[in-house]
N, C-alpha and C positions, 0 to 999 in steps of 0.2 A: 504494499500499500504505500502510495506517495504522500508524504506528510507536507502540509503548507502551513505557514504561519498566518493566523487569523488576525483580521484588523477589527479593533473594538470601536464602538461609538460611546458617546456620553449619555445616551438615553436609557440603556439597560445595563445593569451590573453583571453582565454574563461573562463566563470564561468557557473555553474549550477545555475538555478533560486533560489532565497532566499527561496521560499516555499519549496524547497527540503532539507532544514537544518534539522539536528536531533533535537529531543525534549530533548535528554540526551546524551552527554551534550548539554545544551541548546544553539542552533544556529550553532553548528559545521557543516560547509557546504563543505568544501574542504580541501585537504592537498597537498602541493607542489607547483610548479611554481616558480616564482620569484618575486622580489620586484622592477622591473623596473617602472619608472614613468607611462609609458602606462598601465601596469596592475594595479597599485594602483589606478590611476584615473578611470579606468573601474570599479574596485571594489567599490570605494566610490560612484560613479554614480549609482550603483545598490543596495546600502545599505549593503555592504559588507565590512569588514575591517580585517586586519591581526593582530593576537594576539598570541604570542608563547614565549616560554623561548628559550634562546641561544642554549641549547642542543637538541631542538626538530626541526622537519621539520617545514616549514611554514604552519601555520593553519589559515583558514579563516572562519569567523563568520558572521551570521546574526541572532541575538537572537530575541526571541519573549517571552514578550514584550520588548520595546525599551525605553531608558531613553531620554527625551528631555526637554530643557528649552525653555520657550517662552520669548524672549527678553523683550517684553513691560511689562512683570509681574516682571521683576527683581527690587528689592528694597533693597538698601544697608542699613544695620542696623545703628542706631545712634553710636553704639560702633565702627563700622568699620569706619564711617566718622571721629570719634574723633581720631581713630588710625592713619588714613591718615594725619590729621592736625598735630598731635603730632610729627609723625616720619618725615614729610616733604619728603615723597618718591617722585621721578621723574618717570613718567610713559611714555613709548615709544611703538610704533608700529614698528615692523620688523627692529629694530636696532641691534639685536644680536640673530638671530635665532639659530645659533649653540650653543651659550651659554645657551639658554634656554633648548635645547634638552639635553645638557650635564648635566644641573641642574636637569632635570627630571630622567636622567640616573643614578645619584648619588645614592648609597645605602641609604636606609631609615631605621629608628628604626623599629625593628620586621620584617625585611626583610632581607633575605640572599643574594640576588643579584637584578638584574634588567632584565626586558624584553626588554629594549632598547639595542640591540647589536650593534657592530660596523656596521653590515650589515643594520640594521634598521635605524641607524643614517645617514649612507651615502645616503640611499634612500629618507629620508625626506629632507635632505639638497638638493638633486636634485630636489625635488619638489618645494623647496622654490625658487631655482634659476629659475625655470620654471614659478613662480608666482602662484603656487597652494596652497603652504603652508605658514602659517604666524604665527608670534609670538607676544606676548604682554610681555613687560619687566617692571619689577620694580626695581629701582635703589635707592641706598642710599649712598651718599658721593662717587658717581662714582662706586660703587661695585653692581653687579647684585645680588639681594637678593630674587627674585621670578620672576615667569612668567609662561606662558602656551603656548602651540602651537597646531594648528589643521590644517585642510584641508578645503578649500572653494570649495563647489559644487553649482555653481549657487547662490541661496538665502539661502543655508544651510551651517553653519559652523559646521564642524565635529571635535569636541574636541578630542585630543589625550592624552594629559598629562599635569600636572602642578606641580610646586614645590615652596617651600618657604625655606628661610633661616633666616627669621625673622617672628615672629608671624603676621598673618593676611596678609602677602605679597601675598600669592596666591589668596586670597579673593578678595584683591584690584585688582590683575590682571584680575580676572573674572568680577569684576565690570567694569573695563576699557574696556574689551572686549564687553560687553553688550552695553556700552556707544557708542563704535565705531560701532558696528553693527547697533544700532538704527539709527545712522547718514547715513548709507548706505541703509537703509530701508531693512535690513535683519531681519527676525522675529524669526528665530529658531536656536538653538544649539543642535546639536546631542551628547548626552553623552554615547551612547552605551548601557551598560549593567546596568539595574536599581539596586540600592542598597540603604542601609539606609542614608548613607553620602550624596548621590545626592538628595535624597528626602529631607533631612534636609536643603539643599540649594535651594529648590524650584522646583526640577525636577518633571515631570509627566511621567507616563508610557502609551505608545501607543502600541497597538497591531501591530504585524509586518505588517499586512494588511493595517492598518491606517497610519503607517509610511511610507511605500511604496507609497501610494497615495500622502502623503505630499511631499515625496522626488520627485516624478514626476512633481509636481507643481513647486517645488524650482528649479529644473534643468532648467526650462524655463526662470528664472530670469537672466538678465544680470546686472553685477555689473561693474561700471567703474573702470578699473585697477588704475587709479589715486588715488582712495580712499585707496589703499593699498601700496603707497609709505611710506618709513620711515618717521615717524613724531612723534611730541609729542602728548600725550593724556592728555587733561585737564579736570578734574572731579570738578563738582560743589559741594563744600563742605560748 
């Protein structure tokens, strides 16, 4: 069967099934549409996510295989624990979502720009206000030095991006995320596209078919919204 990329309009929040995604480029499923909260949540609940450069139309993806982290398997290294003790960072949940997105959007070494456009920023801030998107912040002397953000779909945290302005700050944010998810009985983090860096942090690759089965189970899980109120995260070091 010949697969083709579908073009979306702004009138209906419809997606083709992930199985219709192209093999090359891996996972490209659809083009166009919008980044409304309704469409974004429909996409995430079906294993689809947006990823495109500011000068491109909106591109929607569902790659095969998929990178995931199993929360129960996360083990911070001794050096990371020493780094947290030495630097005395403060860790929070949902204290400064906009600041984390801006940190992730900042230009990085060996990169010409960012894929987090003003349009993308506004859309995820809307998801945050609706209680769907969440952030972890790392602070040093009152300054935001690292963090990450993502979207919660039932019992699956869909990671979007992370940043650091001090060495190890993003790794500590990821440790704090795992710690919090474990307290909420959430077992999986979606990291989207597998790569060597994610594998070095402990990710595993699942086929699209296996991922969609897992996602179907995770969607049924209900998480108490009170778990996602702004709060401090305390790690045992």
